[in-house]
C-alpha positions in Angstrom: 1.5 28.2 11.1 -1.4 27.9 13.4 -1.8 31.7 15.2 -4.6 33.4 15.8 -5.7 35.7 13.1 -8.6 38.7 13.2 -11.3 37.8 10.9 -13.9 40.6 9.6 -18.0 39.7 8.9 -18.3 41.7 5.9 -22.0 40.8 6.2 -22.1 42.1 9.9 -19.7 45.1 8.6 -21.6 48.7 8.4 -17.9 50.2 7.3 -17.7 52.8 9.7 -14.3 52.3 10.5 -13.6 52.2 14.1 -11.6 49.1 13.8 -9.4 51.3 11.5 -8.9 54.1 14.0 -8.5 51.6 17.1 -5.3 49.0 15.5 -3.1 48.9 17.6 -1.0 48.2 15.1 -1.7 51.0 12.8 -2.4 48.3 9.8 -6.3 47.8 9.4 -7.5 49.9 6.3 -10.7 51.3 4.9 -10.9 50.2 1.1 -14.1 50.6 -0.6 -15.8 51.2 2.6 -14.7 47.5 4.1 -11.3 46.8 6.4 -8.6 44.8 5.6 -5.1 44.2 6.4 -2.8 44.3 3.3 -0.7 40.8 5.0 -1.8 38.4 7.4 1.8 38.5 8.9 0.9 42.7 9.8 -1.5 41.3 12.4 -0.3 40.1 16.0 -4.2 38.3 16.2 -4.3 40.2 19.9 -7.4 41.3 18.9 -7.7 44.9 20.5 -9.7 45.4 17.7 -12.9 43.2 18.1 -14.2 44.9 21.0 -14.4 48.3 19.6 -16.4 46.8 16.8 -20.7 47.3 17.6 -21.7 45.4 15.4 -19.9 42.1 16.1 -18.1 41.7 12.7 -15.1 41.3 14.3 -13.5 37.9 15.4 -9.9 36.3 16.4 -10.0 32.7 15.1 -7.0 30.3 14.4 -5.8 30.3 11.2 -2.9 28.8 9.2 -1.2 31.3 8.2 2.4 33.0 8.1 3.9 34.3 11.4 3.4 37.7 12.7 6.2 40.3 11.4 7.1 43.2 14.2 9.6 44.6 11.1 7.3 44.5 8.3 4.4 46.1 10.2 7.1 49.5 10.7 7.9 48.8 6.9 3.9 49.1 6.1 3.6 52.2 8.3 6.3 54.0 7.1 5.1 53.1 3.7 1.4 54.8 4.0 3.2 57.4 5.8 4.9 58.1 2.7 
């Protein structure tokens, strides 16, 4: 399925973590100082995080990936809480 998805430009990313803190779905995590999303289905592609990045390291692009899954988001957040 082709849909909007956030994409990180790791050359521009400083690892500040603002995107992870501001993610509306709380699915961006910092791993080794860089943001990542465990699975594409966790990102709604709305790009709430894009304007948070002062370095222009996040964009929204059309990507061929799995559909957004709100239930998977809830399960991910429950797993992260422990």
